C-alpha positions in Angstrom: -14.7 38.1 -1.8 -14.1 35.1 -4.0 -10.5 34.8 -2.7 -11.8 34.9 0.9 -14.4 32.3 0.1 -11.8 30.1 -1.6 -9.5 30.4 1.4 -12.2 29.5 3.8 -13.1 26.4 1.7 -9.5 25.2 1.6 -9.3 25.8 5.4 -12.4 23.7 6.0 -11.2 20.9 3.7 -7.8 20.9 5.4 -9.4 20.7 8.8 -11.6 17.8 7.6 -8.6 15.9 6.2 -6.7 16.4 9.5 -9.7 15.1 11.5 -10.1 12.1 9.2 -6.4 11.3 9.4 -6.6 11.5 13.2 -9.5 9.0 13.3 -7.6 6.5 11.1 -4.5 7.0 13.1 -6.4 6.3 16.4 -7.9 3.1 14.8 -4.4 2.0 13.8 -3.1 2.5 17.3 -5.9 0.5 18.8 -5.3 -2.4 16.4 -1.5 -2.3 17.0 -2.2 -2.4 20.8 -4.7 -5.3 20.4 -2.2 -7.3 18.3 0.3 -7.1 21.2 -1.5 -9.9 23.0 -3.5 -11.7 20.2 -3.1 -14.5 19.8 -1.8 -14.9 23.4 0.5 -17.7 22.4 2.1 -15.9 19.5 2.1 -12.0 19.9 2.9 -10.1 16.7 6.4 -8.4 17.0 6.6 -4.6 16.7 8.9 -4.8 13.6 6.4 -7.1 11.8 3.5 -4.7 12.4 5.7 -1.8 11.1 6.5 -3.8 7.9 2.8 -4.4 7.0 1.9 -0.9 8.2 4.2 0.5 5.5 3.7 -2.3 2.9 0.1 -1.3 2.2 0.9 2.3 1.2 3.7 1.0 -1.1 1.2 -1.4 -2.8 -1.1 1.6 -3.4 1.5 4.2 -4.4 3.8 2.3 -6.7 1.1 1.6 -9.4 0.2 5.3 -9.5 3.7 6.0 -10.7 3.9 3.0 -13.0 0.7 3.9 -14.8 1.6 7.6 -15.0 -1.1 8.7 -12.6 1.4 10.4 -10.3 4.3 12.6 -11.2 7.6 11.4 -9.7 9.6 14.5 -8.7 12.9 13.8 -6.9 14.8 16.7 -5.5 17.5 16.8 -2.8 18.0 13.0 -2.7 20.1 13.1 0.4 17.5 15.1 2.3 14.8 12.8 1.0 16.8 9.8 2.3 17.2 11.5 5.6 13.5 12.1 5.8 12.8 8.4 5.0 15.3 7.2 7.5 14.1 9.4 10.3 10.5 8.5 9.6 11.2 4.8 9.5 13.0 4.9 12.9 10.3 7.0 14.4 7.6 4.5 13.4 9.5 1.5 14.7 10.1 3.3 18.0 6.5 4.3 18.3 5.2 0.7 17.7 7.7 -0.5 20.3 6.3 2.1 22.7 2.7 0.9 22.0 3.8 -2.7 22.9 5.8 -1.7 26.0 3.8 1.1 27.7 0.2 2.2 27.8 -1.4 3.5 24.6 -2.1 6.8 26.2 1.5 7.3 27.3 2.9 6.2 23.9 0.5 8.6 22.1 1.4 11.5 24.4 5.1 11.0 23.9 4.7 10.8 20.1 2.8 14.1 20.0 5.7 15.9 21.7 6.8 16.1 18.1 4.9 19.4 17.8 7.3 21.0 20.2 10.4 19.3 18.8 9.4 20.3 15.2 9.0 23.9 16.3 12.4 23.8 17.9 14.1 22.2 14.9 12.4 24.5 12.5 13.7 27.4 14.5 17.3 26.1 14.5 17.6 24.7 11.0 15.0 26.6 8.9 15.2 29.9 10.8 11.4 30.0 11.3 10.4 32.4 14.1 9.0 30.9 17.3 7.0 33.8 18.6 6.3 34.7 22.1 3.3 32.4 22.5 4.9 29.3 21.0 8.0 29.1 23.2 6.1 28.9 26.5 3.8 26.2 25.0 6.9 24.2 24.0 8.2 24.4 27.6 4.9 23.1 28.9 5.1 20.1 26.5 8.7 19.3 27.6 7.7 19.6 31.3 4.7 17.3 30.7 7.0 14.7 29.1 9.4 14.9 32.1 6.6 14.5 34.6 5.3 11.5 32.6 8.7 9.9 32.6 9.1 10.6 36.4 5.9 8.5 37.0 7.1 5.2 38.2 4.1 3.4 36.7 3.3 1.3 39.7 -0.4 1.6 38.7 0.1 -0.5 35.6 2.2 -3.5 34.8 2.2 -2.4 31.1 4.5 0.6 31.7 8.2 0.0 31.2 11.0 2.5 31.1 12.2 1.4 27.7 8.6 1.8 26.3 8.4 5.3 27.6 11.8 6.2 26.3 11.0 4.7 22.9 7.8 6.9 22.9 9.7 10.0 23.7 12.4 9.2 21.1 9.6 8.6 18.5 8.3 12.1 19.2 11.8 13.6 18.8 12.3 11.7 15.6 8.9 12.7 14.3 9.8 16.4 14.9 13.0 16.0 13.0 11.2 14.2 10.2 8.6 16.9 10.0 11.3 19.5 9.7 13.0 17.8 6.8 9.6 17.3 5.2 9.0 21.1 5.5 12.3 21.7 3.7 11.7 19.1 1.1 8.4 20.4 -0.2 10.3 23.0 -2.2 12.1 20.4 -4.2 10.1 17.1 -4.3 6.6 15.9 -4.3 4.5 14.7 -1.3 4.1 11.4 -3.2 7.9 10.8 -3.1 8.2 11.8 0.5 5.6 9.3 1.6 6.9 6.5 -0.7 10.4 7.0 0.5 9.3 6.8 4.1 7.5 3.5 3.4 10.3 2.0 1.5 12.9 2.9 4.1 10.7 1.6 6.9 10.1 -1.7 5.2 
């Protein structure tokens, strides 16, 4: 009974963290979109927004290691570097998409990472797909193709390179999630996040 209760508690806490992260992520997206046209005479470039987006976590995380509040565990440095590089490129592509297509489209393309991550995990980590997951992945891919096929005449904000950057950010996020899954056996979550931010900056 105690084990079941503990499992339920961890599940609820995990769900709460995910919902909280989604709220902050949504707020970040809105601010990034708002900064595209403010001030109107000097819009903030995508790369500059990415730099400061990643600078803040570095300012927070580095002191934790310097003062011994966080253990620094580095395993599989090449895989860690790959994770940092993929994540950095993904974030830059996503912010470019926010600036060059609608926020709804950019967010949709990013979240195709769920299907890409499942595919890459199946190929590289030999994780089973299951009979339910494969059709769901096909639906995601079909949705992305239909979105790309939309000419976007209803909005001047939609550009082909913005849409493609959004789709590429989803693919990169799926690849990054797969490497992160493999890395958890060898290194700490702290180092995974810190490496991503340093590479991105």
